[in-house]
MIVO-755847 format. One line per 10 residues: number of its first residue (from 1); their letters; for each residue x, y, z of C-alpha. Coordinates in steps of 0.2 Angstrom, whole numbers, padded with zeros to 4 digits, m for minus. Layout:
<pts>
NUM) A) X:Y:Z; ...
</pts>
This chain:
<pts>
1) XXXXXXXXXX) 0279:0059:0560; 0270:0073:0550; 0259:0067:0535; 0254:0076:0520; 0234:0075:0520; 0230:0086:0505; 0238:0094:0490; 0230:0109:0483; 0229:0108:0464; 0229:0127:0461
11) XXXXXXXXXX) 0244:0136:0466; 0242:0153:0477; 0253:0166:0470; 0269:0158:0467; 0266:0145:0480; 0261:0127:0479; 0252:0122:0494; 0251:0106:0505; 0242:0102:0521; 0250:0092:0534
21) XXXXXXXXXX) 0244:0083:0550; 0252:0075:0564; 0246:0065:0580; 0250:0075:0596; 0244:0067:0612; 0226:0062:0608; 0222:0075:0595; 0229:0078:0577; 0235:0095:0573; 0235:0103:0554
31) XXXXXXXXXX) 0246:0116:0547; 0250:0123:0529; 0266:0122:0519; 0269:0135:0505; 0282:0130:0492; 0289:0142:0480; 0297:0140:0463; 0314:0145:0471; 0318:0147:0488; 0313:0140:0505
41) XXXXXXXXXX) 0296:0134:0509; 0286:0143:0521; 0274:0134:0534; 0262:0140:0546; 0260:0136:0564; 0246:0125:0570; 0230:0130:0560; 0218:0117:0567; 0217:0102:0579; 0205:0088:0577
51) XXXXXXXXXX) 0201:0071:0583; 0207:0061:0568; 0219:0063:0554; 0204:0061:0542; 0196:0077:0551; 0211:0087:0546; 0210:0082:0528; 0192:0087:0528; 0197:0103:0536; 0210:0105:0522
61) XXXXXXXXXX) 0198:0101:0508; 0187:0115:0513; 0199:0130:0514; 0195:0144:0501; 0209:0154:0492; 0206:0170:0504; 0210:0158:0519; 0226:0152:0510; 0231:0170:0506; 0230:0175:0525
71) XXXXXX) 0240:0159:0529; 0254:0164:0519; 0254:0180:0527; 0256:0171:0544; 0269:0159:0538; 0280:0174:0533
</pts>
């Protein structure tokens, strides 16, 4: 089951952003979800794979706004 591992405090454009992690086999994958004020959320495909959930969380905390802007485009 997917778990929220990080919620970004600053919105990106009209979107609130959260990072998710889910165990698949012996690795954890991570992706991003963008929630607009109105309408359906957008989500990326797999953005990272890491050995632990904590590593996915660490990955998410290092993402810069420019990365998140590109991820919105990938999610569309």
